[in-house]
DSSP file (Angstrom, degrees, kcal/mol; ACC not computed):
  #  RESIDUE AA STRUCTURE BP1 BP2  ACC     N-H-->O    O-->H-N    N-H-->O    O-->H-N    TCO  KAPPA ALPHA  PHI   PSI    X-CA   Y-CA   Z-CA
    1    1 A M              0   0    0      0, 0.0     0, 0.0     0, 0.0     0, 0.0   0.000 360.0 360.0 360.0 133.7   76.0  109.8  148.8
    2    2 A L     >  -     0   0    0      1,-0.1     4,-1.9     4,-0.0     5,-0.1  -0.279 360.0-112.5 -73.8 171.2   77.1  112.9  146.9
    3    3 A A  H  > S+     0   0    0      2,-0.2     4,-1.6     1,-0.2     5,-0.1   0.831 115.8  49.0 -78.7 -38.6   74.7  115.0  145.1
    4    4 A D  H  > S+     0   0    0      2,-0.2     4,-1.8     1,-0.2    -1,-0.2   0.865 111.3  53.1 -70.3 -35.6   75.9  114.2  141.5
    5    5 A Q  H  > S+     0   0    0      1,-0.2     4,-3.1     2,-0.2    -2,-0.2   0.952 110.2  47.9 -60.6 -48.3   75.7  110.5  142.4
    6    6 A F  H  X S+     0   0    0     -4,-1.9     4,-2.2     1,-0.2    -2,-0.2   0.820 107.8  52.0 -69.4 -28.4   72.3  110.9  143.6
    7    7 A I  H  X S+     0   0    0     -4,-1.6     4,-1.6     2,-0.2    -1,-0.2   0.874 111.3  49.1 -71.2 -38.5   71.1  112.8  140.5
    8    8 A I  H  X S+     0   0    0     -4,-1.8     4,-2.3     2,-0.2    -2,-0.2   0.947 114.8  45.3 -70.5 -47.2   72.5  110.0  138.2
    9    9 A V  H  X S+     0   0    0     -4,-3.1     4,-2.0     1,-0.2    -2,-0.2   0.935 114.6  48.0 -53.2 -46.5   70.7  107.3  140.4
   10   10 A F  H  X S+     0   0    0     -4,-2.2     4,-1.6     2,-0.2    -1,-0.2   0.780 110.2  50.0 -71.6 -29.2   67.5  109.2  140.5
   11   11 A T  H  X S+     0   0    0     -4,-1.6     4,-2.3     2,-0.2     5,-0.2   0.925 111.7  50.5 -73.0 -46.2   67.5  109.9  136.6
   12   12 A A  H  X S+     0   0    0     -4,-2.3     4,-2.3     1,-0.2    -2,-0.2   0.895 111.6  48.3 -56.8 -42.4   68.1  106.1  136.1
   13   13 A Y  H  X S+     0   0    0     -4,-2.0     4,-2.1     2,-0.2    -1,-0.2   0.843 109.7  50.3 -68.8 -36.0   65.2  105.4  138.4
   14   14 A V  H  X S+     0   0    0     -4,-1.6     4,-1.8     2,-0.2    -2,-0.2   0.903 111.6  49.9 -68.6 -42.6   62.8  107.8  136.7
   15   15 A I  H  X S+     0   0    0     -4,-2.3     4,-1.3     1,-0.2     3,-0.4   0.976 113.7  44.5 -60.0 -57.8   63.6  106.4  133.3
   16   16 A A  H  < S+     0   0    0     -4,-2.3     3,-0.3     1,-0.3    -2,-0.2   0.852 113.7  47.5 -64.5 -33.9   63.1  102.9  134.4
   17   17 A A  H  < S+     0   0    0     -4,-2.1    -1,-0.3     1,-0.2    -2,-0.2   0.822 113.4  51.0 -76.4 -24.3   59.9  103.5  136.3
   18   18 A G  H  < S+     0   0    0     -4,-1.8    -2,-0.2    -3,-0.4    -1,-0.2   0.645  96.0  77.5 -88.4 -13.0   58.5  105.5  133.4
   19   19 A S  S  < S-     0   0    0     -4,-1.3     2,-0.1    -3,-0.3    -4,-0.0  -0.815  84.6-117.1-102.7 131.4   59.2  103.0  130.6
   20   20 A P        -     0   0    0      0, 0.0    -2,-0.1     0, 0.0    -3,-0.0  -0.404  24.8-141.0 -73.3 142.7   56.9  100.0  130.2
   21   21 A G     >  -     0   0    0     -2,-0.1     4,-2.3     1,-0.1     5,-0.1  -0.164  35.0 -87.7 -87.4-171.1   58.1   96.6  130.7
   22   22 A P  H  > S+     0   0    0      0, 0.0     4,-2.7     0, 0.0     5,-0.2   0.857 125.3  54.9 -58.6 -35.2   57.3   93.5  128.8
   23   23 A S  H  > S+     0   0    0      2,-0.2     4,-2.7     1,-0.2     5,-0.2   0.964 109.3  46.8 -64.5 -49.4   54.3   92.7  131.0
   24   24 A N  H  > S+     0   0    0      2,-0.2     4,-2.3     1,-0.2    -1,-0.2   0.851 111.8  52.2 -67.1 -35.6   52.8   96.1  130.4
   25   25 A M  H  X S+     0   0    0     -4,-2.3     4,-2.4     2,-0.2    -1,-0.2   0.939 108.5  50.5 -52.5 -52.3   53.4   95.7  126.6
   26   26 A R  H  X S+     0   0    0     -4,-2.7     4,-2.7     1,-0.2     5,-0.3   0.868 110.0  50.0 -59.9 -42.6   51.7   92.4  126.6
   27   27 A I  H  X S+     0   0    0     -4,-2.7     4,-1.9    -5,-0.2    -1,-0.2   0.899 111.6  47.8 -71.4 -31.8   48.7   93.8  128.4
   28   28 A M  H  X S+     0   0    0     -4,-2.3     4,-2.8     2,-0.2    -2,-0.2   0.933 112.3  49.9 -65.2 -42.8   48.4   96.7  126.0
   29   29 A A  H  X S+     0   0    0     -4,-2.4     4,-2.3     1,-0.2     5,-0.2   0.929 111.2  47.8 -59.9 -44.4   48.7   94.4  123.0
   30   30 A V  H  X>S+     0   0    0     -4,-2.7     4,-2.9     1,-0.2     5,-1.3   0.903 110.6  53.8 -62.1 -41.2   46.0   92.1  124.3
   31   31 A A  H  X5S+     0   0    0     -4,-1.9     4,-0.8    -5,-0.3    -2,-0.2   0.939 111.7  44.3 -49.3 -49.7   43.7   95.1  125.1
   32   32 A M  H  <5S+     0   0    0     -4,-2.8    -1,-0.2     2,-0.1    -2,-0.2   0.888 124.7  31.0 -64.6 -39.7   44.0   96.4  121.6
   33   33 A N  H  <5S+     0   0    0     -4,-2.3    -2,-0.2    -5,-0.2    -3,-0.2   0.914 134.8  20.3 -90.6 -42.8   43.6   93.1  119.8
   34   34 A D  H  <5S-     0   0    0     -4,-2.9     4,-0.3     1,-0.3    -3,-0.2   0.576 105.0-115.1-108.5 -14.5   41.2   91.0  122.2
   35   35 A G     X< -     0   0    0     -5,-1.3     4,-2.0    -4,-0.8    -1,-0.3  -0.414  37.1 -54.5 108.3 177.7   39.6   93.5  124.4
   36   36 A R  H  > S+     0   0    0      1,-0.2     4,-2.3     2,-0.2     5,-0.2   0.892 124.5  54.2 -70.2 -43.7   39.2   94.8  128.0
   37   37 A R  H  > S+     0   0    0      2,-0.2     4,-1.8     1,-0.2    -1,-0.2   0.914 110.7  44.6 -62.2 -46.0   38.3   91.4  129.5
   38   38 A A  H  > S+     0   0    0     -4,-0.3     4,-2.1     1,-0.2    -1,-0.2   0.878 112.4  52.5 -61.0 -41.2   41.3   89.5  128.1
   39   39 A A  H  X S+     0   0    0     -4,-2.0     4,-3.2    -9,-0.2    -2,-0.2   0.913 106.8  52.8 -62.3 -41.8   43.6   92.3  129.1
   40   40 A L  H  X S+     0   0    0     -4,-2.3     4,-2.3     1,-0.2    -2,-0.2   0.859 107.2  53.6 -65.2 -40.9   42.2   92.2  132.7
   41   41 A A  H  X S+     0   0    0     -4,-1.8     4,-1.4     2,-0.2    -1,-0.2   0.904 110.5  45.3 -55.6 -46.6   42.9   88.5  132.8
   42   42 A I  H  X S+     0   0    0     -4,-2.1     4,-3.1     1,-0.2    -2,-0.2   0.919 111.6  52.1 -67.7 -43.3   46.5   89.0  131.8
   43   43 A A  H  X S+     0   0    0     -4,-3.2     4,-2.3     1,-0.2    -2,-0.2   0.899 107.8  52.5 -65.1 -33.3   46.9   91.8  134.2
   44   44 A S  H  X S+     0   0    0     -4,-2.3     4,-2.6    -5,-0.2    -1,-0.2   0.881 110.6  48.8 -57.3 -36.0   45.6   89.7  137.1
   45   45 A G  H  X S+     0   0    0     -4,-1.4     4,-2.4     2,-0.2     5,-0.2   0.940 111.0  47.9 -71.8 -47.3   48.0   87.1  136.2
   46   46 A V  H  X S+     0   0    0     -4,-3.1     4,-1.3     1,-0.2    -2,-0.2   0.893 114.8  47.5 -56.5 -39.1   50.9   89.6  136.1
   47   47 A V  H  X S+     0   0    0     -4,-2.3     4,-3.0     2,-0.2    -2,-0.2   0.904 112.3  47.7 -71.7 -43.3   49.8   91.0  139.5
   48   48 A S  H  X S+     0   0    0     -4,-2.6     4,-2.2     1,-0.2    -1,-0.2   0.828 111.0  51.3 -68.5 -32.8   49.4   87.7  141.2
   49   49 A G  H  X S+     0   0    0     -4,-2.4     4,-1.7     2,-0.2    -1,-0.2   0.787 111.6  47.9 -74.2 -28.9   52.8   86.5  139.9
   50   50 A S  H  X S+     0   0    0     -4,-1.3     4,-2.7    -5,-0.2     5,-0.3   0.931 112.0  49.1 -73.8 -46.6   54.4   89.7  141.3
   51   51 A I  H  X S+     0   0    0     -4,-3.0     4,-2.6     2,-0.2     5,-0.2   0.930 111.5  50.3 -56.2 -44.3   52.7   89.3  144.7
   52   52 A F  H  X S+     0   0    0     -4,-2.2     4,-2.2     1,-0.2    -1,-0.2   0.932 113.2  44.5 -61.1 -45.4   53.8   85.6  144.8
   53   53 A W  H  X S+     0   0    0     -4,-1.7     4,-2.6     2,-0.2     5,-0.3   0.885 112.9  51.9 -70.5 -38.7   57.4   86.5  144.1
   54   54 A G  H  X S+     0   0    0     -4,-2.7     4,-2.1     1,-0.2    -1,-0.2   0.927 112.4  46.0 -57.7 -44.3   57.4   89.5  146.5
   55   55 A L  H  X S+     0   0    0     -4,-2.6     4,-2.0    -5,-0.3    -2,-0.2   0.889 110.3  53.0 -70.0 -35.8   56.1   87.3  149.2
   56   56 A M  H  X>S+     0   0    0     -4,-2.2     5,-2.3    -5,-0.2     4,-0.7   0.921 113.8  42.8 -62.8 -42.2   58.6   84.6  148.4
   57   57 A A  H  <5S+     0   0    0     -4,-2.6     3,-0.4     1,-0.2    -2,-0.2   0.853 114.0  51.3 -73.4 -32.8   61.5   87.1  148.7
   58   58 A A  H  <5S+     0   0    0     -4,-2.1    -1,-0.2    -5,-0.3    -2,-0.2   0.850 110.3  49.7 -76.9 -29.7   60.1   88.8  151.8
   59   59 A T  H  <5S-     0   0    0     -4,-2.0    -1,-0.2    -5,-0.2    -2,-0.2   0.622 113.5-115.1 -82.5 -14.1   59.7   85.5  153.6
   60   60 A G  T  X5 +     0   0    0     -4,-0.7     4,-1.7    -3,-0.4    -3,-0.2   0.727  61.7 149.5  87.0  28.7   63.2   84.3  152.8
   61   61 A V  H  ><S+     0   0    0     -5,-2.3     4,-2.6     1,-0.2     5,-0.2   0.870  71.3  57.7 -62.2 -33.4   62.3   81.5  150.7
   62   62 A S  H  > S+     0   0    0     -6,-0.4     4,-2.4     2,-0.2    -1,-0.2   0.893 103.7  54.3 -63.0 -38.7   65.6   81.9  148.7
   63   63 A A  H  > S+     0   0    0      2,-0.2     4,-1.3     1,-0.2    -1,-0.2   0.913 110.6  46.5 -60.5 -40.6   67.5   81.4  152.0
   64   64 A I  H  X S+     0   0    0     -4,-1.7     4,-2.2     1,-0.2     3,-0.5   0.938 113.1  46.7 -64.3 -50.4   65.7   78.2  152.5
   65   65 A L  H  < S+     0   0    0     -4,-2.6     7,-0.4     1,-0.2    -2,-0.2   0.856 110.9  52.1 -62.0 -37.1   66.3   77.0  149.0
   66   66 A S  H  < S+     0   0    0     -4,-2.4    -1,-0.2    -5,-0.2     3,-0.2   0.788 113.1  47.6 -79.0 -22.9   70.0   77.9  149.1
   67   67 A R  H  < S+     0   0    0     -4,-1.3     2,-0.6    -3,-0.5    -2,-0.2   0.819 114.7  43.4 -79.7 -33.7   70.3   75.9  152.4
   68   68 A Y    >X  -     0   0    0     -4,-2.2     4,-1.0     1,-0.1     3,-0.9  -0.857  67.4-175.7-118.3  94.7   68.5   72.8  151.3
   69   69 A A  H 3> S+     0   0    0     -2,-0.6     4,-2.0     1,-0.3     5,-0.2   0.765  79.9  63.4 -66.0 -29.5   69.8   72.0  147.8
   70   70 A Q  H 3> S+     0   0    0      1,-0.2     4,-2.2     2,-0.2    -1,-0.3   0.836 101.4  51.2 -66.8 -30.3   67.3   69.1  147.4
   71   71 A A  H <> S+     0   0    0     -3,-0.9     4,-1.8     2,-0.2    -1,-0.2   0.819 107.4  52.9 -75.8 -24.6   64.4   71.4  147.6
   72   72 A L  H  X S+     0   0    0     -4,-1.0     4,-1.6    -7,-0.4    -2,-0.2   0.864 111.5  46.6 -67.1 -40.7   65.9   73.6  145.0
   73   73 A V  H  X S+     0   0    0     -4,-2.0     4,-2.9     2,-0.2     5,-0.2   0.907 111.9  49.9 -68.4 -39.2   66.3   70.5  142.6
   74   74 A I  H  X S+     0   0    0     -4,-2.2     4,-2.4     1,-0.2    -1,-0.2   0.915 111.2  49.3 -70.8 -34.2   62.8   69.4  143.3
   75   75 A L  H  X S+     0   0    0     -4,-1.8     4,-2.3     2,-0.2    -1,-0.2   0.817 112.8  48.8 -63.7 -30.1   61.4   73.0  142.5
   76   76 A Q  H  X S+     0   0    0     -4,-1.6     4,-2.7     2,-0.2     5,-0.2   0.966 111.5  47.9 -77.3 -44.5   63.5   73.0  139.2
   77   77 A V  H  X S+     0   0    0     -4,-2.9     4,-2.5     1,-0.2    -2,-0.2   0.905 114.1  47.3 -67.5 -39.8   62.2   69.6  138.2
   78   78 A L  H  X S+     0   0    0     -4,-2.4     4,-1.5    -5,-0.2    -1,-0.2   0.937 112.2  49.3 -61.1 -45.0   58.6   70.7  139.0
   79   79 A G  H  X S+     0   0    0     -4,-2.3     4,-1.9     2,-0.2    -2,-0.2   0.860 111.1  51.4 -59.2 -35.9   59.1   73.9  137.1
   80   80 A G  H  X S+     0   0    0     -4,-2.7     4,-2.1     1,-0.2    -2,-0.2   0.912 108.5  51.0 -62.7 -43.4   60.5   71.9  134.1
   81   81 A L  H  X S+     0   0    0     -4,-2.5     4,-1.3     1,-0.2    -1,-0.2   0.743 110.7  48.0 -69.7 -23.7   57.6   69.6  134.1
   82   82 A Y  H  X S+     0   0    0     -4,-1.5     4,-2.4     2,-0.2    -1,-0.2   0.886 108.2  53.4 -81.9 -35.6   55.2   72.4  134.0
   83   83 A L  H  X S+     0   0    0     -4,-1.9     4,-2.1     1,-0.2    -2,-0.2   0.914 110.8  48.9 -66.1 -39.3   57.0   74.2  131.2
   84   84 A L  H  X S+     0   0    0     -4,-2.1     4,-2.4     2,-0.2    -1,-0.2   0.877 109.1  53.2 -70.3 -32.0   56.8   70.9  129.1
   85   85 A Y  H  X S+     0   0    0     -4,-1.3     4,-2.2     2,-0.2    -2,-0.2   0.877 110.4  47.3 -68.1 -32.7   53.1   70.7  130.0
   86   86 A L  H  X S+     0   0    0     -4,-2.4     4,-1.9     2,-0.2    -2,-0.2   0.838 111.7  49.4 -73.3 -29.4   52.7   74.2  128.6
   87   87 A A  H  X S+     0   0    0     -4,-2.1     4,-2.9    -5,-0.2     5,-0.3   0.903 109.3  52.7 -71.1 -44.6   54.6   73.4  125.5
   88   88 A F  H  X S+     0   0    0     -4,-2.4     4,-2.0     1,-0.2    -2,-0.2   0.931 111.1  46.6 -58.9 -46.8   52.5   70.3  125.0
   89   89 A K  H  X S+     0   0    0     -4,-2.2     4,-2.0     2,-0.2    -1,-0.2   0.882 112.9  50.4 -67.2 -34.2   49.3   72.4  125.2
   90   90 A A  H  X S+     0   0    0     -4,-1.9     4,-2.4     1,-0.2    -2,-0.2   0.945 113.5  44.9 -66.3 -46.4   50.8   75.0  122.8
   91   91 A G  H  X S+     0   0    0     -4,-2.9     4,-2.3     1,-0.2    -1,-0.2   0.862 111.7  50.7 -66.1 -32.9   51.7   72.5  120.3
   92   92 A K  H  X S+     0   0    0     -4,-2.0     4,-1.6    -5,-0.3    -1,-0.2   0.916 113.1  49.0 -65.0 -43.4   48.4   70.6  120.6
   93   93 A A  H  X S+     0   0    0     -4,-2.0     4,-1.1     1,-0.2    -2,-0.2   0.863 111.3  47.7 -61.3 -43.3   46.7   74.1  120.1
   94   94 A A  H  < S+     0   0    0     -4,-2.4     3,-0.3     1,-0.2    -1,-0.2   0.893 112.4  48.2 -72.9 -35.9   48.8   75.0  117.1
   95   95 A L  H  < S+     0   0    0     -4,-2.3    -2,-0.2     1,-0.2    -1,-0.2   0.826 109.8  55.5 -73.7 -25.6   48.3   71.5  115.4
   96   96 A S  H  <        0   0    0     -4,-1.6    -1,-0.2     1,-0.2    -2,-0.2   0.783 360.0 360.0 -71.2 -30.3   44.4   71.8  116.0
   97   97 A S     <        0   0    0     -4,-1.1    -1,-0.2    -3,-0.3    -2,-0.2   0.456 360.0 360.0-104.6 360.0   44.1   75.1  114.3
């Protein structure tokens, strides 16, 4: 890699690493509005999700899912059902308040 290409890539990396993502912004917002305990709960969820997806990528789950299409469909259906469950809970909470 040429030096000028390296500088461009390194600069982009530094900018991306230094800017907070949506997860960090959410953690900061919760900390300011709801306190430290709630922010730590959000942060632990973010960290556990990152660890989960990191482990899945490291163990090659994507290769397995691409090889067995039925497993991917089952995972998508389960994910959709979970999203519907979350939507139901959110709607129920909104109507009760």
